[in-house]
N, C-alpha and C positions, 0 to 999 in steps of 0.2 A: 169436838170436831167443828171446823169452820162451816158457817151457814152455806157457803158456796158448795161444799161437798155434800151436805145434806140435800140441797136442791138438786144436785146431779143424781144422787141416789134415787130420789123421787122420780126424776125424769126417766131413769133407766127402768124402774119398776112400772111406771105408767105406759112405757113403750115396749115392754116385754123383752128388754135386753138382759142377758145374763151377766155380762161384764162390759166395762169400758177400758180400752187400752189407750192411755194418754201418753204421748211421746213428745209433744211440743214443749220445750223447756219453759216457755212463757206461760203456757197453760198450767204446767206443773207448779210453777211459782204462784200462780193465781190461787190454786187450791191448797197449797201446802206452806207457802212462805219460803220454800227452798228453790234457789235458781242455780243452775250450772249448765254449761254447754258441754255435752258429753263427747262431742266431735264424732269419732267412729265407734265409740263404746255405746252400750245400751243404758238408757235411763228411761224408766217407765213408772207411771202411777197407774195402778190397777184398782178399779173401783167396782164394787158389786152393789146391787140394789138393796141387799139385806144383810150384808156382812161388812166387817171393817175393811177399809182399803189398805193397801200396802205400797211401798215404794221399792223398786228394784233398781240398784245402782252399782256402778263400779265400786269395788271394795275401798278404794281410796277416797270415796265420797261419803261413806256411811257416817263417819263422825260429823261431817258438815251438815248432813241431813238432820241428825239429832240436835245439833247446835242451833239449827234454824227453828226448832220448836216442834218438830214432828214427833208426836207421841204414840203413833201406831207402829206396826212392824216395818222394818226396813231390812232388806236382804241384799247382801253384796256378793260380787263375784270377782275372781282374779282374772287377769288377762289371759292366762293359759287355760282357763276353764271354758266349757261350752255354756256361755251365758244364756243363749236362747233356750237350750234344754232346761237349764235351771229355772229360768223364768216360767216356762211352761209347767214345770213340775210344781212350782209354788202356786200357780193359778189352779192347777188340778187338785191341789190339797184343799182348796176352798170350793171349787166348782169342777167336778170331775170331767164333765163333758159339755162345755158351754156351746149352746146352739146359735145364739145371736150375740155378736160382738159389735160394740160401738167404737169407731175409730175416727181420728181426725184425718180425713182424706186429703186435706190441703197440706198436711205435713208429712204423712207416712209415705216413704219412698216405695217404689215398686219392689225393690229388692227386699226390704224389710217386711212388706206385706206378704210376699211369697214365703218368707221364713215362718211368719206367724201362721199362715194358712197351712203350711206343712205340718206344724205341731198340733193344729186343730182342724183336721180334715173334715169334720162334720159340721163345722161352724159356718154360719152365713155372716155377711158384713153389710147389713142394710143401712141405708141412710148415711149421713155425714155429720159426725159430731162437731166438725168445724163450724157448721151453721148454728148449732146450739151454743158453742162458745162465743160466737159473735154477739148473740143476744144476751147471754149471761153476763158478759163484760160491758154491755152497753150502758147500763144505768149504774153509776158509782154510788157506793154507800158513803155515809158521812165519814167513816174512818178512812176510806180511800181518798176522799176529797182532802182530808187533812194531810195525808201523805203527799198528795199532788201539790198542795199549797207549800209544803216544806221544800219540795224539789224546786218549785218556782222561786222561792227566796234564794236558793243556791244559784239558780241561773242569773238572778239579778246581781248577785255578788260577782259572778263570772264576767258579766258585762262591765261592771265597774273596774275590775282588774284589766280587762282587755282594752278599754278606752284609755286608761292611764298608760298602758304600755306602748301606745302608738307614738312612734318617733321616726324621723328620717334615718335611713341606714339600717333599719330593721326589716325583716321579711315577714310575710304572712305567717310562715311557720314559726318564727320567733314569738309572735304574739300568741299563737296557740300554745306553745310550750309554757309561756309565762302564766297563761290562764290556768292550765291544768296543774302546774306546779303549785300555784296559790291554793287551788281547791284541795289538792292532796295534803297540803300543810294544815288544812282545816279538817282533815279526816274524811273528805269527800273523794272516794277512790275510783268511782266509775262514772263515765260519761254515758249518756243514753244513746249517743251516736258519735261518730268522729267529728270533733269540733271544726267548724268552718270559719275561716277568715279569708275574705277575697277582696282585693282592692282594684279599683278602676275597671278596665275591660274584663279582667278575670271574673268579676262578679256577674257578668252577663251569662255565665254558664251556671244555671241553677243547680246542677248536680256535679259541679266541679268541687275542688278542694283547695286548701292552702298550698301555695307554691313557694319557691325560694326567691321570687322576684321582690325587689326592694320596694318599700312603701314610698310613694311620691306625693308631694304636696299637690293640692288642688284636685284631689280625687275623692270619690265616695268609697267607703270601706264597709263591706257587709259582714256581719257576724251572725252565725246560726249555731246555737249550742243548747246543751241540756245536760242534766245530771240524773243520777238514780238515787232515790231516797226510799229505803225500806221496800225496794222492788218497784217503786213507782217513779215515773220519769217526768222531767220537764223538757220543753222544746220551745224555743223562742228565737226570734230574729230581730235585729236592729241594724240600721244603716246610719253611719255617721259621716261627717265631712272632715277631711284632713286638709286644712287650708281653705281655699275658696274654689269649689268646683265651678264649671261653666254653667251657663244658664240652662242648657238642655238637661244636664244632670239634676239641677235644682228643680226643674219643672217635673221631671220624672218622679222625684221624691215627693213633691207636693201632691201630685195626682195619686200616687200610691198611698200616701198617708190619708188622703180624703177617702179613698176606697176602703181602707182598713177601718177608719173611724165609723164610716157608714155601716159597714157590716157588723161591727161591734154593737152599734146602736140597735141594729135590726135583729140580732140573735136573741130569740126569746121563744117560749113555748108557743106552738101553733104554726110557726113558719116552717116551710119545708126546706130540706137541704138545698134543693135546686133553686128555690126562691132566694135563699141567702147568698148563694154563689152569684146569682144575677145582680143582686144589689151592688156588689163590688165590681163585677165585670162591666156593668152598664156605665159606671163612672169612668173606668179605664178606656172603654170603647169610645165614649163621647169625647174624651180628650185626644183621641187619635192613636192610642197605644195598644188597642185591642189585640193586634197580632203578636204583641210582645208579652202578653200574659198567657203563658203556655202550659199552665198546670191548673188543677182544681184549686178551689179556694181553701180547702182544709181537709184534714183527716182526723179520725178518732185517735185518742191516746189514753194511756193508763199504765199498764205494766209493760207496754211496748210503745215505740214512738209512732207506729202506724197501725191503727186498729179500725174497726168498724164504728161509725159509718164514714163514707166519703161525702164531703160537702161539695157537690158538683152538679152540673147540669144533668138532668135525667134521673136524679135520685129524689123521689117524691116522699121520702120518709119525713114524718112530722117530728120536729124537735120537741123533746120532753125534759122536764127537770131531772138533773142527774147525768145527762149526757155530757161528755167531755170531748172537745175537739179543738183543732187549730183554726185560726183565721189568719191567712197569710197570702194576701195578694202580692204579686210580684211583677215587675216590668224589667225585661232583659233585652237590651239593644246590643246586638253583636258588635264587638270591637269598640264599644263606647263605654257603657256603664250598665250596672244592674242594681236594682233596689228590691228588697223584700222586707216587709215589716210584719211581724208575727207575734201573736199571743195565743196561748191555749186558754180556753175558758171552760167553765161549767155552767150549764143552764140552770137558772133558779126558777122560782115560781112565777116571776114576772120579768125576767131579763137574763142577764148573765154576769158572772164575775171572772176576771182574769186571774191566772196563777202568777203572772209576772207583772211588775209595776215600774220597770225602767222607763223613763220618759221617752215618748216617741217624737216629740218635737225635734227637728233636726239639730243635732249637737255639732258645733264647730270646734275642732281641735287644732290648735296652732302648731 
C-alpha cells in the first residue's frame, strides 16, 4: 500500500475517525494511481484506520482501477442499481456503525452529503479532510518530482512544436491543434488544462483562450500549456514575437522577464510566499505596470494544476524543500498586448529547480 495511504490511516486513528470518504478524483488518484472523472456517477475511496481500504466505482471503471495497479478490493455498480445503498452496505461490512467520518468538504456537494448522512444517521462529520489533503500533497516525494520533471520535458516539446507552427494565415486554434496532435503522436494523450495560444490584444485576457482570429505579424503570441505524466502535470507559459512588435510590447516583455528571473532567483527555503510575490510585483510596479499585474505570482501544482499553496500577498507560509509551485508574473494591457512567463519549480535545500527549460529570452519568429 502506498505510503500516502498509510499516513492517512495513521491520521484517522490519531484523530478518532472511523472512516474517510474520499470523493475528489484528484485525491483518489494521489492515493491509488487511478484517475477518472465520474461525472454524475459515484466514485469513492473508503479508508479505515485499521482495515484495508477499498474503491467503489461504476462497473465500467472496475477494470481500469485494477489496471492502474490497485491491489485492494474494488466494488462496482451498474447504472440501474442503487449505488449509494451498495456503497453503504460495503462500508457497513467493515464498520457496522461508523460514528466519525472524515470528508473533503471542499469537494463534497450538499446533495451527496445528504445522501451519505441518510445512510449513516448516527455519524458525525467533524473537521475537513480537504485541509489534511492540502498539507499531505504539499511536500513532494522524490518519485513525484521525477514524474513532474518528465511532464516538464513534454511541455518543452510542446513549445517547440507550437513555435514552429506559427505562420501567417493560421489561427490560434490551428496552433493548438498542431501542438496537441504532435503530442498524441508521441503517446501523450492528456493535457493538464486546455492549451492556450493568444496573439496580440487577445493575450491581454489572462483567462481567455485561443480563437479563430488570424495570426498577424508584429505581435506577441502567448503560449500556456501543460501535459499529464503518470498523473502529474506540467504548467508553463512562454511569450514569443511574431515579426517585430512595437516598443511598448517589447518593454512589457522586458519588465515581465526581469520580474520572473528575480522571483526565480529568490525562491528558496526560508522566504515566505508573500515575500516571493513581492519580489516580482515590486519590479512590475516600479516600471509603471503594477495595475496590469492582476493575479497572484503562483500556485501549487502536482497532480492538479492548481494546488496549495498560493504564492501571493498575505500568505506568510515559509517555503520548504519539496514544495512545488508556479512562478508566473504577467502584464496585461487591455486592447494592446499581454505577456506571461511561467515556470513551475520545486524548492531544493538551497534554491529551486524548474521543470521546464525552454529559453525565456524573447524569441523572434519571422
